[in-house]
Phi, psi and omega in degrees: 000314174067029181246178176298338183270358186305312180294323178302314182285324178297324182302326184267353187297321183254013182289140176263140177235149178264016180302140181261140174253127179243121177262125180272345177201179183264157172300159181287138177283151176055041179227126178288329181249131176252156178223134176218160169240147182219147172245125182250126180240159184129208175270086188234001175244140180079016183231016180080017185296314181296316180301312182285333173295317177298318178301314180298316180297316179297318179297325182272347183078033180262136175267161176148201180217160172220138179208154173282145175250158183293341180273005178095356177270173173241133180257135181228137166241140181218145181225131178167184177296147184306318181298316180292322179293325176298318177295321179294317177299320178297321176297319177297319180299316180287335186085099184300334176272133180297342180270351182282152172229099184275127175268317188204143172235117179257116186250131175231119175287135188214111180294342184277356179292136181294138176297133177226132181270342177229178182244134181233157180249127181253163184031000000 
């Protein structure tokens, strides 16, 4: 990366989080592409969570969006191969930002999520 933030991001790479992942349903059968929405709770606003979530998604080649919600949670939609999405969910659980403290990630697979070829950060 070579930026002023390089040490900041390295600090969080091997960090362990006790965040819990709750799946409300199963991935779709016979589908190369999976789609999910997730709500991430804990200390996830004001700590670079959206920025680092976008970075993680870009590195994995996952499409979608991330945005802050008014209740203090972060909302994520993601589209991609199941293996990549599993890695992405693990990144969300750990909290891609070293300053984040994830309590819970609630994941719901949803076929109605719009296809996205890239990942964007909202609000």
